[in-house]
Every structure is written in structure tokens, then in C-alpha cells.
N, C-alpha and C positions, 0 to 999 in steps of 0.2 A: 322467830317466824321463818318458815321455809321460803326460799326465793324462787321456787318453781313447783308447780303442782304436778302430781304424777299422772298427767293426761297427755295425749298426743293430738296433734293437729292433723286433720285429714284434708289433703289437697287433691282436688279433682279437676277434670277438664283442662289440663295444662296444654297450652299452645305457645311454642317459641317462634319468634320471627326476627328479621333483621330490619331495623329502622333506617340506619345509615351505615352502609358498608361499601368500601372501595379499597382495593389493595394498595393504592398509592396515597392513602391519607390515614390520619389518626383522628378518630371521633371519640370523645370521651368526657367523663366527669359531669353527667347530667345533674348530679346533686348540687353542684356549684351553681346551676342555673335554675332548675325547678320544673314543676309540671303544673298545668292549669287545665281544669275541667270546666269548660264553658257551657256544658249541657247539650242535650240532643245529639250526643255522639262526638262533639267537637273537643278534641284534646290537643294541647300544644306543649312541647317540651323545649327547654333551653339547654344547650350543651356546647362544648368547644370542638372545633374542627380545623385541622391543619394538614397541609401536605406532609407526607412522611415517606422517606425512601426505604426504611427498614434495613439499613446497611450496618449501622453501628448502634451501640447502646445509647449514645447521645441523642439519636433520632427519637427515642421513646421516653426520654427523661421528662419529668414534669416541671412546672414552675419556671423560674427565670433560667434561661439558657436551654430549656427543653421545648417541648412542642407548644406549651402555653404561650411562649414568647412570639410565635408566628402563627397564632390561631385567630379565628373569628368566633364570636359567640353567635350561634345560629338558633333561631326558633323554627322548629319543624311542626307540622300540623297534620292531624288526622280528623276525618269526619265520620268515622265508623268505629268509635270506641277503641282506637288504636290498632285495628286490624290491618289497615293500609295507610300509607303516608304519601301525601301529594308533594313531591319534591319541588314542583314549580311554585309552591307557596312559601318556600323558605325565605326567612327574613334575617339579614345580618344586623344584629342588635349593637354589637361593638366589635371594633377591628383592632386587635393588638398588633397587627402588622404595620400600622401607620407609624410614621416617625415619632420618636419620643417627644419631640417638641410639640407636635400636633396633639398627641394624647395629653400632654401636660397642660396645654392651653385649654383643652376641653374640660378637664376635671377642675381647673382653677377659675372657671367662669364665676362671675359675681351675679347673684340673683337679687331681685328687689324685695324678697321676703325676709332677708337677714338684717336685723337692726344693727348688729355688729358682726362684721365679717371675721371669721377665724384667721389666725396667723397663716394657715396653710393656703388661704385664698389670695390670688393675685389682685391687689387693689387697683392695678393699672388696667385690668381687663374691662371690657365694656360691660355695663350693667344691662342685664337681660331679664325681662319679665318671665315669671313662671306660670305655667298652666295650672288651673284649678281642676284637679282630678280627684274624684271621690273613690277612695280605696275600698269602700264598702260595696261598690258596684260589682255585680258579677261579671261585667265586661272589662274590668281593670286587670292589668298584669303589672308586675314589678320585677325588675332584674337588679340584683345586688352584684355589681361587677367589681373586678379588681384588675389593676394595671400597674406595670412597673414603670411609673412615670414620676416618682418622687425624686427628692434630692439624693445625692450620694452616687457612688460608683461601686457596684451596679445600682441603678435607680431603685429607691425604696418602693415597696408595695403601697398603693393608694386604693382605698375602697370608696365606692360611690353607688348611688341608686338611680335607676332610670324607671320611669313609669309610662304606662300606655293606657289610654282610655278606650281603645278599640280592639281589644283581644290580641294585642301584640302585633298588629299590622303596621302601625306607626308608633314611634317612641319620641318622648320629649327630647329636645336638643340641649337642654341645660340639666346637668345631673345634680343630685344632692350629695355633697361630700359626707362620708361617714367618718367621723373623727374618733380616735381612740380615747378612752378615759384618761384623765390626768395621771401621769406617771407611766403610761404605756406608749409604745412606739407603733404598734401594729394592731389593727382590727380588721376582721373580715366576716362576712355572713354567707352561708350557703343558701340554697334555694328552698328550704323548708317553708311552708306557707306561714304568713303572718297570723297571729291570733287576733281576732276581732273581739274587742271588749263590748259590753252592753251599751256603753256610752258613745260608741262610734270611734273610739281610739284604737290604736293597734300596738302590739308588742312583738318584739323579735329577739331571739337569743343569738348572740354573736360571740365569736372567739377572739380573745385578745392575747397578746404576747409581748415579750421583751419589756420588762421582766414579768415573772409570775403569770405564766400562761394559764388561761382558764376561760370561763364563760361568764359573760355579763349581759344582763337584760337591758334592752333599749326600748324606748317608747316614742311614739309620735302622736300629737293631738292636732296636727294640721295637715293630715292626709299625706304625710311623707315629705313635706317641704323641709322639715328638720327632724333628725333622729338624735335623741339624747340618752346617755346612760342613766339607768335607774337604780340598779342593784347588782351586786355580784351573786351569780347563781352557784358557782362552784369553781374551786381550783384544787388540784391534788394537794393534800395536806403534807405530803412528804417533800414537796418541791423537786422531786426526782421524776415526776411525770406530768401529764397535762390532760385536761378534759377538753373535748372538741366534738365536732359534728352534732351540735345541739339542735333539737327539734321540740317545739312547744305544742301541747294539747291543752285545750280548755274544756273541762268536763261540764255537763249540764248543771251540776250543783255549785259550780264556781271554782272548783279546785283547778289550779294551774299546774301542769306537770311538765317537767323538762327531761327529755331522754338524751343520752349522750354516750360517747365512748371515752373511757378513761384509758390513756395509753401509758403503760409503764407505771412507775411510782407505786402507789398503794395497791393497785390492781390493774389488770389489762383485760377489760371486759365491758360489756354493755351495762349501763346503770341508769337509774332515774332518781329524781327527787321531786318535791312538790311544794307549792305555796298556797296558803289559805287566805292571803291578804293582797291578792292581785300582783304579787311578784316582789314585794319588798323584803320578805324573809323566806328562807328556804330550809327544808329539812336536810338532814345528812343523807347523801345519796346511798342507795343500796343496789347490789347487783340484781339484774332481772334474768340472768342465765345462771345455770348451775352445773358444775363439773359432775360428770358421771351420768348425764342424761342426753348425750349427744349421739346422733346417728352417723356422724362423719367418719369415725374410725372404721366402722363396718363397711363403709363405701369406698375405702381407700383402694387404689389400684397401683400399678407400677409407677415409680417416680417420674415426674414430668421431665422432658428432655431439656427444658429451658434452664439456664443457670439461675441459681437462687440469689441474684443480685437485687431483686426487689424484696424489701423486707416482708416477711411472712407474718400474718396475724390471724388468730382465730376469728376475730371480729373486726369489721371495718364499716364505716359510714352507715350507721343505723338510720332508718327512716320510719318514724312512728306515724300511725294513722288510726283514726277511730271510725269504725264501720257504722253503717246505718242501723244495725241491730245492737250497737253498744260495745261490741268487742273491740279491743285494741290490738293491733297487729304491728309488729316491728320487723321490717325486712333489713337484711344486712348482707355484706359480702364476706366471704371467707377466703383468706389469702394463704392458708396452709393447705397442703395436699389432703384430700382432693379439693381443688379450687371450685368455688361456685357461689350461689346465692341461696340464702336460707331465711327462715323467719321463725318467730315465736308469737304466741297470742295469749291474751288474758281475757277472761269472761267476767271479771269482777273489778274493773277499773284499775288494774295494775297491782292488786294485792297479791295475787298468785299468778304464775306463768306456766305455760305448757312446756313440754320438752321441745327442743329445736326440731324443725322440719326442713328437709332439703327441697328447694324449688328446682335447682339443677346443680350438677356437680361435674360437668364435662369441660370446664375451661382448661386451656393448655398452658396458661401462665397465671401467676398471682396478680398480674397487672389488670385488675378487673374491679367492678363494684360501683359505688356511688349511686345506688338505686333511688329512683323517685317512683311514686305510686299514687293511684287514685282509684276509688271505687266507681266503676262505670254503671253497674246496676246492682241492686242489693245482693251482697255476698260475692259478687264477681269483681276482680281486681285486675287492673292493668298496671304493670311495672316496666320501667325502662331503666337501663343500666349500661355501662360499657363492659365489653367482654372480649375474650380471645378464644379462637378455635384454631387447631393446627391445620391451616389451609395452605401450607407450603411456604408462606412468607417467613423471612428471617425473624429472629428474636421471639420465636414462639407463636407467631401468627399475627394477623391484622387486628388492630384495635378498632372496634366498631360499636355502634349503639345497637343493642339488642332490646327486644321487648318480649314480655311473657304475659299472657292472660290466663287466669286460673280462678277457681272457686274454692272457698273454704266451707267444707261441709259442717 
């Protein structure tokens, strides 16, 4: 069966904008936070923001020791379908700049919903009651955070979840710890939306590692007070690669689909698999892109001036979404020249896929991507991602949150 149909996607009415831009800061990785469409034009996005001098390579590194280590998780909000952003409405959801002891105490709080506290929880901490928040409510938001506050030197990564009942204006003060499955040391989840099941429960696909990196399905039946592993979705069979950036879609007929990026190993591309039993068993993943149908080579220009110390990939950070008319769209970042944001689409629930389409290809460095997206009106999409343009700043340009609205004909 072919992995891509010989059709093209027609993108129209494209408008680019800057959501969060300042030459003295790094704003990035919205896919780690997420996007929330509350209706009537109100959209909110979660992303990292930190001061940045743009003097040396270490200023723009990611994760521990890089900009993440001195960033805040920000929720920004728009009331006009993403066209303008009211910066006076920004909310700090989590602050990685606080001392490690303070962050460690925060994630180790004991709540009254846990009959048996996990080993990772500090039993000497005060017992704090949890809010009852309905995750099926359209006013609910959830943030899956990660902080370097575990044991060891440097501190290990700890994953947790915070919920909001009022569209992200306030957040609960006691987090839910997200523990890795038995035999694993690390788990984290990006901000792709939860899947709401017919019985009111929720599912989320998370990345695990150390050892045997891959994707594991988690579920909650108590509105996010506890998250538990249910089944393994995929890990690279060669053990030389890993699957990550997972996003779930639930089709009207009940099929559960997982979209992901496989890095190295068996293949290095976008792929998907599916489950017909609510997530307990999964098909073998198959690529949803196809070599020889890409428009990027024809769009190539002179090599970028930035050094190639950021690993380049044809595909990064896929974001799947199902439109009002039933089409499935997957946005992704491209970190090979020309750098930019692309997409593919399917009109038959993922059986066949279009050729790739370029949303934009003008980035000045490969340090871009992590798109989030929502359909604002039928056929019209708003996407936010982090981006670089050659604005005279060192290291290829300022890292900022960009937005694009467009239509799919």
C-alpha cells in the first residue's frame, strides 16, 4: 500500500505574525506546553520564555544547562483567533528559575487522593487536598510540566501535571506526579491534547526512556488526579533509535491513532499506528511521508550562515489534528535547509497522504519548530511555533514565538 497519495495540498490566505518577540529573550517550544481553543476567538498557548544574551552557543542550548534551566512556562492569550495577543494577560504557570529545593518541594507534595504514596513522594511533606476539576469541561486546561528537581547531580528530570478550571487564569497549587513505568527512569509528555473517551476518561501518549526509549499510553479515570501506564505504543525495533513527539487522535468510529516521529534506528521520519481496542494493542507503525514527493529541494537557497551545530532533521515535532470536515492534517518542522514549517494531509482517515506542502521556508537557523495548532473556523487553522529570522542578533537570530493563520482549500 502506498504511503502517500499523488495529490497536493493547496494552502491559501497565509498570514504570519509574531506572538512573543524580544531580542533579549528566548521564547520557544510551544509543543511542550500546548494550545487551548476556548471558543468565540479565545486561544491560549503555553511555551517557555527566558532571558537570552545571544553571546555564545550555551545561551541557546536546550534542556538542563540551557535556556530551559532559567525559563518560565508562560500562558499567552488571544481573543481574536490568534491575530493579536494581549501580553498584559500573560500567566506564569511554572518557574524553573526558583531554587531547586523549592521546586523539589513543590513536586513532592502529598495529596489526599493517593491511597499509597509513590516512593518519589516526600512522606514528610504536608498533606494537601486536591481540587475536583472536570477535565471534560471546555474551560479546563492542563499543563504537563518537567523540571530538573530530582535526585542526582545534575538533578534528574521530574514530570508533573497541573490543571486549571478557569481557562488557565489560575492553576492548582498541588501537582500530579507522572511516574515512569516500571523499569524506566524518565517519562515526559508534550502538550498535544488529551483524548476524551466516551466514558469520560482520558488518554495521553507519553515518551519514556532509559532504557528502551519509546511511547507509552497513559490513562486517568479520576480527572487527572492520577495517571497510570496502560500499554506500550511503540519503541524502535532496532534499539538504535527512538520514537517520540506522540500525538493521539480518536476517530468517530472508535479507532485510536498515534502519530509520532521515529528518530534514527529503523527510519527517520513521521509515522503512525492505530488501535482498535482503546489502546491496549497497536498496529506496526508505517511512514506517512514518502521520499520523492517533497517540495523542499526545489525551494533550497544559499546555505544558511549559522553553523550547523544544531542537528538537522527532515522532520521534527509533528502535530496531528482532525479538522471539522474530517481531514487529518499533520504539521511539522524541517531542520534541514531550507528551514521551515510544513504539513501533509489525509482525506481518508490516514490511509493515504498528500505530498508535503510548505507553510514557510524562511527560517535563518534549524533551531525552530514544535508547532501547536487549532482550527479556528471550518477550514482555517492557527498554528504557533518557535522560529528564527536573521534580525542581526548573534547565533542566527532571535528565537521567538511565531504564528501563522492559513486555509486549506
